[in-house]
N, C-alpha and C positions, 0 to 999 in steps of 0.2 A: 329752459334753452336759451340760449343767444344767436339772434339772427342779425346779420348787418348786408340789407338789400340796395344796391347800387341800380340807377337807373340813369337816361340821362344821355347815354353813349350813342353814335354814331358816325356817319361820314359827313364832313365839313369839309368846305375847302379852305383853300391858304389864307391867312388873313381875316377868318369867322370866329364867332364866338361861339362856345358850347359851355351848359351847366350841369355837371353832374350833383346827383343828391343819391344821399346815404339816408335811409332809416335803419334807426337802431333798435331790437328790442332785446327784454332779457337782462340789462346790464341797468346799475343806475348811470345815465348815461351822463350827467352833466358832472361827475368824479372824473370819466375819462379821457384822456389824453386821445383828440380822435386826429386824424391824419390818411391823406392819401397818398398812393404810391403806385408807382408804373410798371411792366414789364413790357419791353418790347423784346419783337422776335428774333434769339439768339443773344440776348442782352438778360442782366443780372435785374433782379425786381430792385426798385430805384428809390428813393424819398424825392415826392412830390413836394408835402404841405403838411404840415402837422402843427395843430391847434390846441393850447393844452387847455384844463378846466378854467385856470386864473385866468386866461387871454392872449396868452405870449402864442407868438408863430413863430413858424420857423419853413423857411422856402430853399429848395433846390437853386443854384444860381442863374440854373437855366430857365428858368420860368419868372423867376423877380422880376416884378412891376408887368407882369403882362397875367397871372392867375391869382385868385384872389381867398381863400379857405374862410367859412364861415361857418358860425353852429347855431342851433335853435335849441336851447334846452329844452321849452315847456313841449317841445315836437318829436325831440331826439332824433334829429335829423343834423346833419353835417354836409354842407355843400361845396362845390368848387368852380368859378366862373373864370374859363378860360379864356382868356381872352388873344386877337393876335395869333390864333395856331399858326403852326408853321406842321411843315412834312415830317421831319424828327419826333412831334409831339404824339405820333401814332404809338399805339401802343393800348396794353390791357389793363385799365386802372381800377386800383383794390381801393376797399375804403378798410379803415383798419382801427380799431380802439381798443387802447394799452393804458395798465394798470400795474406796477408792481411786477408782479408775474403773471399776470394777467392778458393775455394778447387774442385778439380776435380779428378774422379775418372774411370780407365779402367772397363773393363768387367772381366780383369781376365785372365791369363792363368794356367793350372795345370801343376805342374810339380811331377815328382813322383820316388822318387829314390829307389830302388828295386833291387837284386839281382835273 
């Protein structure tokens, strides 16, 4: 049974930082592309950042230079370091694991950026 469990969300003031983590089980973690997506109220789910098994990254333009995705294959975890947070970063953040025809999602963690 595949499980992706996110943690680290919460309420934070604009300009501050937050670190999300996702613990994966039930998959051969190291061969999966891992990613973070987010969905704001009334909007479509969108890509935030992905990190391939080979170490390549891709970021949404809106988070480039502020967010950093990383993975620890020994611990089966993927993290998203979010700096200089803005109110428009407010959303539910989802962890994703993808490979060929298989894709898995976590339950999501709420991030709210507000003063």
